[in-house]
GUPA-209804 format. One line per 5 residues: for each residue x, y, z of N, C-alpha, C, O. Coordinates in nm, 2 decimals, decimal comma. Atoms other than C-alpha are relative to their C-alpha. Layout:
X Y Z X Y Z X Y Z X Y Z | ...
This chain:
-0,02 -0,14 0,05 1,99 -8,57 -0,84 0,14 0,04 0,04 0,23 0,06 -0,05 | -0,14 -0,03 -0,04 2,30 -8,47 -0,63 0,04 0,14 -0,03 0,01 0,19 -0,14 | -0,06 -0,12 0,03 2,47 -8,14 -0,60 -0,09 0,12 0,03 -0,04 0,24 0,02 | 0,09 -0,11 -0,02 2,17 -7,92 -0,52 -0,01 0,03 0,15 0,05 -0,03 0,23 | 0,03 -0,04 -0,14 2,06 -7,74 -0,21 -0,10 -0,09 0,06 -0,21 -0,12 0,00
0,10 0,08 -0,07 1,89 -7,97 0,04 -0,06 0,07 0,11 0,01 0,14 0,20 | 0,08 -0,07 -0,10 1,62 -7,83 0,26 -0,09 -0,10 0,07 -0,16 -0,17 0,01 | 0,09 0,08 -0,08 1,46 -8,01 0,55 -0,11 0,08 0,06 -0,08 0,18 0,13 | 0,12 -0,07 -0,06 1,11 -7,89 0,64 -0,05 -0,08 0,12 -0,05 -0,21 0,11 | 0,05 0,07 -0,12 0,98 -7,97 0,99 -0,13 0,07 0,04 -0,13 0,18 0,07
0,13 -0,05 -0,06 0,62 -7,94 1,09 -0,01 -0,06 0,14 -0,05 -0,17 0,16 | -0,02 0,05 -0,13 0,66 -7,97 1,46 -0,14 -0,04 0,06 -0,24 0,02 0,04 | 0,12 0,05 -0,07 0,41 -8,17 1,67 0,05 -0,10 0,10 0,16 -0,16 0,08 | -0,04 0,09 -0,10 0,43 -8,38 1,98 -0,04 -0,15 -0,03 0,04 -0,24 0,00 | 0,04 0,13 0,04 0,24 -8,68 1,84 0,05 -0,04 -0,13 0,11 -0,15 -0,15
-0,06 0,02 0,13 0,34 -8,65 1,48 0,07 0,13 -0,04 0,02 0,23 -0,06 | -0,09 -0,11 0,04 0,63 -8,43 1,38 0,03 -0,03 -0,15 0,11 -0,12 -0,18 | -0,02 0,02 0,14 0,63 -8,40 1,00 0,14 0,04 -0,04 0,19 0,14 0,00 | -0,13 -0,03 0,06 0,95 -8,41 0,81 0,00 -0,02 -0,15 -0,06 -0,12 -0,20 | -0,01 0,01 0,15 1,02 -8,36 0,44 0,13 0,07 -0,05 0,16 0,18 -0,01
-0,13 -0,05 0,05 1,34 -8,31 0,25 -0,01 0,01 -0,15 -0,05 -0,08 -0,22 | -0,01 -0,02 0,15 1,38 -8,16 -0,10 0,14 0,03 -0,03 0,22 0,07 0,05 | -0,13 -0,04 0,05 1,68 -8,10 -0,31 -0,03 0,08 -0,13 -0,12 0,04 -0,21 | 0,02 -0,08 0,12 1,70 -7,83 -0,58 0,13 0,06 -0,05 0,20 0,12 0,02 | -0,11 -0,06 0,07 1,96 -7,73 -0,83 -0,04 0,15 -0,03 0,05 0,24 -0,03
0,05 -0,13 0,02 1,74 -7,43 -0,91 -0,14 0,00 0,07 -0,20 -0,10 0,10 | 0,13 -0,02 -0,06 1,42 -7,29 -0,76 -0,11 -0,06 -0,08 -0,22 -0,08 -0,03 | 0,10 0,05 0,09 1,23 -7,42 -1,06 -0,01 -0,15 -0,01 -0,10 -0,20 -0,07 | -0,01 0,14 0,02 1,33 -7,78 -1,03 0,02 -0,08 0,13 0,12 -0,16 0,13 | -0,02 0,08 -0,12 1,29 -7,91 -0,68 -0,04 -0,15 -0,01 -0,13 -0,18 -0,09
0,04 0,14 0,00 1,28 -8,28 -0,62 -0,02 -0,05 0,15 0,05 -0,01 0,24 | 0,02 0,06 -0,14 1,14 -8,47 -0,32 0,10 -0,11 0,02 0,12 -0,20 -0,06 | -0,09 0,11 -0,04 1,40 -8,68 -0,15 -0,07 -0,10 0,09 -0,06 -0,22 0,07 | 0,07 0,09 -0,10 1,19 -8,82 0,14 -0,09 0,08 0,08 -0,08 0,20 0,10 | 0,10 -0,06 -0,09 0,90 -8,74 0,36 -0,06 -0,10 0,10 -0,07 -0,22 0,06
0,06 0,09 -0,09 0,75 -8,89 0,67 -0,03 0,07 0,13 -0,04 0,19 0,14 | 0,03 -0,06 -0,13 0,68 -8,83 1,04 0,08 -0,07 0,11 0,12 -0,19 0,10 | -0,06 0,06 -0,12 0,85 -8,89 1,37 -0,12 0,00 0,10 -0,18 0,10 0,13 | 0,12 0,02 -0,09 0,58 -9,03 1,60 0,03 -0,03 0,14 0,14 -0,09 0,17 | -0,01 0,04 -0,14 0,54 -9,05 1,97 -0,14 -0,04 0,05 -0,24 0,01 0,00
0,12 0,05 -0,05 0,27 -9,22 2,17 -0,05 0,09 0,12 0,04 0,13 0,21 | 0,05 -0,08 -0,11 0,05 -9,01 2,40 0,01 -0,08 0,14 0,00 -0,02 0,24 | -0,01 0,08 -0,12 0,09 -9,30 2,65 0,14 0,02 0,06 0,15 -0,01 0,18 | -0,14 -0,02 -0,05 0,46 -9,21 2,69 0,00 0,13 0,09 -0,08 0,22 0,07 | -0,01 -0,12 -0,08 0,56 -8,96 2,96 0,06 0,11 -0,09 0,13 0,08 -0,19
-0,03 -0,11 0,08 0,62 -8,61 2,82 0,15 0,01 -0,03 0,19 0,03 -0,15 | -0,14 -0,01 0,02 1,00 -8,61 2,87 0,05 -0,10 -0,10 0,14 -0,07 -0,19 | -0,04 0,11 0,09 1,04 -8,94 2,68 -0,06 0,03 -0,14 0,01 -0,02 -0,24 | 0,05 -0,04 0,13 0,82 -8,81 2,40 0,10 0,10 -0,07 0,13 0,09 -0,19 | -0,10 -0,10 0,05 1,06 -8,51 2,36 0,13 -0,07 -0,04 0,19 -0,03 -0,14
-0,12 0,08 0,04 1,35 -8,75 2,36 -0,01 -0,08 -0,13 0,08 -0,08 -0,21 | 0,03 0,07 0,12 1,19 -8,96 2,09 0,00 0,09 -0,12 0,05 0,05 -0,23 | 0,00 -0,10 0,11 1,14 -8,65 1,88 0,14 0,04 -0,04 0,18 0,05 -0,15 | -0,14 -0,04 0,02 1,50 -8,55 1,93 0,08 -0,11 -0,08 0,15 -0,08 -0,17 | -0,07 0,12 0,07 1,63 -8,90 1,83 -0,05 -0,01 -0,14 0,03 -0,04 -0,23
0,05 0,01 0,14 1,40 -8,91 1,52 0,05 0,11 -0,09 0,09 0,08 -0,20 | -0,04 -0,12 0,08 1,49 -8,56 1,40 0,15 -0,01 -0,02 0,20 0,02 -0,13 | -0,14 0,02 0,02 1,86 -8,63 1,46 0,03 -0,10 -0,11 0,12 -0,08 -0,19 | -0,02 0,10 0,10 1,84 -8,94 1,25 -0,03 0,05 -0,14 0,05 0,03 -0,24 | 0,04 -0,06 0,13 1,67 -8,74 0,96 0,12 0,09 -0,04 0,16 0,09 -0,16
-0,11 -0,09 0,04 1,95 -8,48 0,97 0,12 -0,07 -0,03 0,19 -0,04 -0,13 | -0,12 0,08 0,03 2,23 -8,73 0,99 -0,01 -0,07 -0,14 0,09 -0,07 -0,22 | 0,02 0,08 0,13 2,09 -8,94 0,70 -0,01 0,09 -0,12 0,03 0,05 -0,23 | 0,02 -0,08 0,12 2,00 -8,65 0,47 0,09 0,13 -0,01 0,09 0,19 -0,12 | -0,10 -0,11 0,00 2,26 -8,38 0,56 -0,06 0,13 -0,08 -0,01 0,17 -0,18
0,06 -0,12 0,06 2,04 -8,07 0,48 0,09 0,12 0,01 0,17 0,13 0,10 | -0,07 -0,13 -0,01 2,19 -7,73 0,40 -0,07 0,10 0,08 0,00 0,19 0,14 | 0,07 -0,09 -0,08 1,92 -7,55 0,58 -0,13 -0,08 0,05 -0,17 -0,18 -0,01 | 0,12 0,06 -0,06 1,62 -7,64 0,80 -0,11 0,11 0,01 -0,08 0,22 0,06 | 0,11 -0,09 -0,01 1,28 -7,47 0,78 -0,10 -0,06 0,10 -0,14 -0,18 0,08
0,09 0,04 -0,11 1,06 -7,50 1,09 -0,13 0,09 0,00 -0,12 0,21 -0,02 | 0,12 -0,08 -0,01 0,70 -7,40 1,12 0,00 0,08 0,12 0,02 0,03 0,23 | 0,00 -0,09 -0,12 0,68 -7,10 1,35 -0,13 -0,03 0,07 -0,24 -0,02 0,02 | 0,11 0,03 -0,09 0,45 -7,18 1,64 -0,08 0,13 0,02 -0,03 0,23 0,04 | 0,09 -0,12 -0,02 0,15 -6,95 1,66 -0,10 -0,03 0,11 -0,13 -0,15 0,14
0,09 0,02 -0,11 -0,10 -6,90 1,94 -0,13 -0,07 -0,05 -0,19 -0,04 -0,15 | 0,12 0,08 0,03 -0,38 -7,15 1,94 -0,09 0,01 0,13 -0,05 0,06 0,23 | 0,09 0,00 -0,11 -0,68 -7,19 2,17 0,04 -0,10 0,10 0,02 -0,08 0,22 | -0,04 0,11 -0,09 -0,54 -7,51 2,32 0,14 0,02 0,04 0,23 -0,01 -0,03 | -0,13 -0,03 -0,06 -0,25 -7,41 2,54 0,09 -0,13 0,00 0,21 -0,12 -0,02
-0,08 0,13 -0,01 -0,14 -7,78 2,59 0,05 -0,04 -0,14 0,17 -0,08 -0,15 | -0,05 0,04 0,14 -0,12 -7,84 2,21 0,11 0,10 -0,04 0,21 0,05 -0,09 | -0,10 -0,09 0,05 0,07 -7,52 2,14 0,13 -0,01 0,08 0,24 0,01 0,03 | -0,12 0,02 -0,08 0,32 -7,59 2,43 0,08 -0,12 -0,06 0,20 -0,11 -0,07 | -0,07 0,12 0,06 0,40 -7,94 2,29 0,06 0,03 -0,14 0,17 -0,01 -0,17
-0,05 -0,03 0,13 0,43 -7,80 1,94 0,12 0,09 0,01 0,22 0,08 -0,06 | -0,11 -0,09 -0,02 0,66 -7,52 2,06 0,13 -0,08 0,05 0,24 -0,05 0,01 | -0,11 0,08 -0,04 0,88 -7,78 2,24 0,06 -0,08 -0,11 0,18 -0,08 -0,12 | -0,05 0,07 0,11 0,91 -7,99 1,93 0,07 0,09 -0,10 0,18 0,05 -0,15 | -0,07 -0,10 0,08 1,00 -7,68 1,73 0,14 0,04 0,06 0,24 0,05 -0,02
-0,13 -0,03 -0,06 1,27 -7,59 1,98 0,10 -0,11 -0,01 0,22 -0,09 -0,03 | -0,09 0,11 0,02 1,41 -7,94 1,96 0,06 0,00 -0,14 0,18 -0,03 -0,16 | -0,05 -0,01 0,14 1,43 -7,91 1,58 0,11 0,10 -0,02 0,21 0,08 -0,09 | -0,10 -0,11 0,01 1,61 -7,58 1,61 0,13 -0,03 0,07 0,24 0,00 0,02 | -0,12 0,04 -0,08 1,85 -7,72 1,87 0,09 -0,10 -0,08 0,21 -0,08 -0,09
-0,08 0,10 0,07 1,95 -8,02 1,66 0,06 0,07 -0,12 0,18 0,04 -0,15 | -0,06 -0,07 0,11 2,00 -7,80 1,35 0,13 0,08 0,05 0,23 0,08 -0,02 | -0,11 -0,08 -0,06 2,22 -7,56 1,56 0,12 -0,09 0,03 0,24 -0,05 0,01 | -0,11 0,10 -0,03 2,42 -7,86 1,69 0,08 -0,04 -0,12 0,20 -0,06 -0,10 | -0,07 0,04 0,12 2,50 -7,95 1,34 0,05 0,12 -0,09 0,11 0,10 -0,20
-0,05 -0,12 0,07 2,58 -7,59 1,23 -0,09 0,03 -0,12 -0,04 0,09 -0,22 | 0,09 -0,02 0,12 2,28 -7,58 0,99 -0,09 0,12 0,03 -0,15 0,12 0,14 | 0,09 -0,12 -0,02 2,09 -7,25 0,95 -0,14 -0,05 0,01 -0,18 -0,14 -0,06 | 0,14 0,03 -0,02 1,73 -7,25 1,06 -0,08 0,12 -0,04 -0,04 0,24 -0,01 | 0,09 -0,10 0,03 1,45 -7,05 0,92 -0,14 -0,04 0,05 -0,18 -0,15 0,05
0,14 0,02 -0,05 1,10 -7,01 1,07 -0,10 0,06 -0,10 -0,08 0,18 -0,14 | 0,11 -0,05 0,09 0,79 -6,97 0,85 -0,13 -0,02 0,07 -0,16 -0,13 0,12 | 0,14 0,02 -0,06 0,43 -6,91 0,97 -0,08 -0,08 -0,10 -0,05 -0,09 -0,21 | 0,09 0,07 0,09 0,16 -7,13 0,84 -0,06 0,08 -0,12 -0,07 0,03 -0,23 | 0,05 -0,09 0,10 0,01 -6,84 0,65 0,10 0,03 -0,11 0,07 0,03 -0,23
-0,11 -0,02 0,10 0,35 -6,77 0,48 0,02 -0,12 -0,09 0,04 -0,10 -0,21 | -0,02 0,12 0,08 0,38 -7,13 0,37 -0,12 -0,02 -0,09 -0,09 -0,04 -0,21 | 0,11 0,01 0,08 0,03 -7,14 0,24 0,00 0,10 -0,12 -0,02 0,06 -0,24 | -0,01 -0,10 0,11 0,08 -6,82 0,04 0,11 -0,03 -0,10 0,09 -0,02 -0,22 | -0,11 0,04 0,09 0,41 -6,94 -0,10 -0,03 -0,11 -0,09 0,00 -0,12 -0,21
0,03 0,12 0,08 0,27 -7,27 -0,21 -0,12 0,01 -0,09 -0,12 -0,03 -0,20 | 0,13 0,00 0,08 -0,08 -7,19 -0,33 -0,03 0,14 -0,05 -0,12 0,16 -0,14 | 0,03 -0,13 0,04 -0,08 -6,81 -0,37 -0,10 0,07 0,10 -0,13 0,18 0,08 | 0,10 -0,05 -0,10 -0,33 -6,77 -0,08 0,03 -0,05 0,14 0,05 -0,16 0,17 | -0,03 0,03 -0,14 -0,25 -6,75 0,29 -0,11 -0,07 0,07 -0,10 -0,11 0,19
0,12 0,07 -0,07 -0,60 -6,89 0,37 -0,03 -0,14 -0,06 -0,13 -0,19 -0,04 | 0,02 0,13 0,06 -0,56 -7,21 0,17 -0,01 -0,11 0,11 0,04 -0,09 0,21 | 0,01 0,11 -0,10 -0,66 -7,53 0,34 0,10 -0,11 -0,03 0,18 -0,10 -0,12 | -0,10 0,11 0,01 -0,45 -7,85 0,39 -0,01 -0,07 -0,13 0,09 -0,11 -0,19 | 0,02 0,08 0,12 -0,60 -8,02 0,09 0,06 0,08 -0,12 0,12 0,02 -0,21
-0,06 -0,09 0,11 -0,50 -7,72 -0,14 0,15 0,00 0,01 0,22 -0,01 -0,10 | -0,14 0,00 -0,01 -0,15 -7,72 0,00 0,06 -0,13 -0,05 0,16 -0,13 -0,13 | -0,04 0,13 0,04 -0,11 -8,09 -0,05 -0,01 -0,02 -0,15 0,08 -0,07 -0,21 | 0,01 0,01 0,15 -0,24 -8,07 -0,41 0,11 0,08 -0,07 0,16 0,04 -0,17 | -0,10 -0,07 0,06 0,01 -7,80 -0,49 0,14 -0,06 0,02 0,23 -0,05 -0,07
-0,13 0,07 -0,03 0,30 -8,00 -0,33 0,01 -0,11 -0,11 0,11 -0,13 -0,17 | 0,00 0,10 0,10 0,20 -8,28 -0,57 0,03 0,06 -0,14 0,11 0,00 -0,21 | -0,02 -0,06 0,13 0,19 -8,05 -0,87 0,14 0,05 -0,02 0,20 0,03 -0,12 | -0,13 -0,07 0,01 0,51 -7,86 -0,79 0,11 -0,11 -0,02 0,20 -0,09 -0,09 | -0,10 0,10 0,00 0,71 -8,18 -0,73 -0,03 -0,11 -0,10 0,05 -0,21 -0,11
0,03 0,10 0,10 0,54 -8,38 -1,00 -0,01 -0,14 0,06 0,05 -0,24 0,01 | 0,02 0,13 -0,07 0,43 -8,66 -0,76 -0,13 -0,06 -0,04 -0,22 0,00 -0,10 | 0,13 0,07 0,03 0,16 -8,92 -0,81 -0,10 0,03 0,11 -0,22 0,03 0,08 | 0,09 -0,03 -0,11 0,02 -8,84 -0,47 0,07 0,08 0,11 0,20 0,08 0,11 | -0,06 -0,08 -0,10 0,08 -8,62 -0,17 0,07 -0,09 0,11 0,02 -0,20 0,13
-0,06 0,08 -0,11 0,32 -8,74 0,10 -0,10 -0,01 0,11 -0,18 0,07 0,14 | 0,09 0,03 -0,11 0,13 -8,90 0,39 0,07 -0,03 0,12 0,19 -0,08 0,12 | 0,13 -0,07 -0,02 0,02 -8,83 0,65 0,02 0,15 -0,03 0,12 0,19 -0,08 | 0,00 -0,14 0,04 -0,07 -8,46 0,61 0,11 0,07 0,06 0,16 0,17 0,00 | -0,12 -0,07 -0,06 0,21 -8,36 0,85 0,12 -0,01 -0,09 0,20 0,09 -0,09
-0,11 0,01 0,09 0,46 -8,49 0,60 -0,01 0,09 -0,12 0,08 0,15 -0,16 | 0,03 -0,10 0,11 0,30 -8,29 0,32 0,03 0,14 0,04 0,08 0,22 -0,03 | -0,03 -0,14 -0,05 0,31 -7,98 0,54 0,15 0,02 0,01 0,19 0,14 -0,01 | -0,15 -0,02 -0,02 0,68 -8,04 0,61 0,06 0,03 -0,14 0,15 0,11 -0,15 | -0,05 -0,02 0,13 0,75 -8,06 0,24 -0,03 0,14 -0,05 0,05 0,21 -0,11
0,04 -0,14 0,03 0,55 -7,74 0,19 0,09 0,10 0,06 0,13 0,20 0,00 | -0,10 -0,08 -0,07 0,78 -7,58 0,45 0,13 0,01 -0,07 0,19 0,12 -0,09 | -0,13 0,01 0,07 1,09 -7,69 0,26 -0,01 0,08 -0,13 0,08 0,16 -0,16 | 0,02 -0,07 0,13 0,95 -7,55 -0,07 -0,01 0,15 0,03 0,04 0,23 -0,04 | 0,01 -0,14 -0,04 0,86 -7,22 0,11 0,14 0,06 0,02 0,17 0,17 -0,02
-0,14 -0,05 -0,03 1,22 -7,19 0,23 0,08 0,01 -0,13 0,15 0,11 -0,15 | -0,07 -0,01 0,13 1,35 -7,26 -0,12 -0,03 0,13 -0,07 0,05 0,19 -0,13 | 0,05 -0,12 0,07 1,14 -6,98 -0,26 0,02 0,13 0,07 0,04 0,23 0,01 | 0,00 -0,12 -0,08 1,14 -6,73 0,02 0,12 0,01 0,09 0,13 0,11 0,17 | -0,11 0,00 -0,10 1,45 -6,81 0,21 0,12 0,08 -0,04 0,22 0,09 0,05
-0,11 -0,07 0,05 1,69 -6,60 0,01 0,04 0,11 0,10 0,16 0,12 0,13 | -0,03 -0,11 -0,09 1,67 -6,30 0,24 0,04 -0,05 0,14 0,13 0,01 0,20 | -0,05 0,06 -0,13 1,70 -6,52 0,55 0,14 -0,05 -0,02 0,22 -0,03 0,07 | -0,13 0,05 0,02 2,00 -6,69 0,40 0,11 0,11 -0,01 0,22 0,10 0,04 | -0,10 -0,11 0,01 2,17 -6,36 0,31 0,02 0,06 0,14 0,13 0,10 0,17
-0,01 -0,06 -0,14 2,10 -6,23 0,67 0,09 -0,09 0,08 0,18 -0,04 0,15 | -0,08 0,10 -0,08 2,25 -6,55 0,82 0,14 0,01 -0,04 0,23 0,00 0,04 | -0,14 -0,01 0,05 2,56 -6,52 0,60 0,06 0,13 0,05 0,18 0,13 0,09 | -0,05 -0,13 -0,05 2,60 -6,15 0,70 0,03 -0,01 0,15 0,13 0,04 0,19 | -0,02 0,01 -0,14 2,57 -6,24 1,07 0,13 -0,09 0,02 0,21 -0,05 0,11
-0,12 0,08 -0,01 2,83 -6,52 1,03 0,13 0,08 -0,04 0,23 0,06 0,03 | -0,12 -0,08 0,04 3,07 -6,29 0,84 0,03 0,10 0,11 0,15 0,12 0,14 | -0,03 -0,10 -0,11 3,03 -6,02 1,11 0,06 -0,07 0,12 0,16 -0,02 0,18 | -0,06 0,07 -0,11 3,10 -6,28 1,38 0,14 -0,04 -0,03 0,23 -0,04 0,06 | -0,13 0,04 0,04 3,40 -6,40 1,19 0,10 0,11 0,01 0,21 0,10 0,05
-0,08 -0,12 -0,01 3,54 -6,05 1,16 0,03 0,04 0,14 0,14 0,08 0,17 | -0,02 -0,03 -0,14 3,49 -5,99 1,53 0,10 -0,09 0,07 0,18 -0,05 0,15 | -0,09 0,10 -0,06 3,68 -6,31 1,61 0,14 0,02 -0,05 0,23 -0,03 0,02 | -0,14 -0,03 0,05 3,98 -6,19 1,40 0,07 0,11 0,07 0,19 0,13 0,06 | -0,06 -0,13 -0,06 4,03 -5,87 1,61 0,08 -0,04 0,12 0,14 0,05 0,18
């Protein structure tokens, strides 16, 4: 395709961190570039799992050079251990994007579901089915974490305009302050 906006979606997780990258010349014609997961073993110590996530996400960003990164906003869950690992993986994703000067947007699961299916209460199967339909794929990216990451990228494509305008205004303001 070439020449379009590239968006990397990241569905953070400690065991499976979903990644999906799309490219779009227009909001109506997105194309899937790639999708997959960065995996870590629960047998690894926690610090090395975070390092493996950092290395994996770094490789995705370097290989695909996204224009923006969309990360799932971590929300409160009943399992504090799970939410802590997820939040750490999300933080790593944001750190890597910032290191490369790439804007980051956060989207809640409900926001992504609503953008993709029209319903904030859609289940994973409905989201995956719409990813297939929107991108004209033969099947949903696997595992489900990869499909969720692609859905995040699509959500950013469709709903990220206000976030992008805000980021541009902040950068312009910072540049003006730097010239004084």
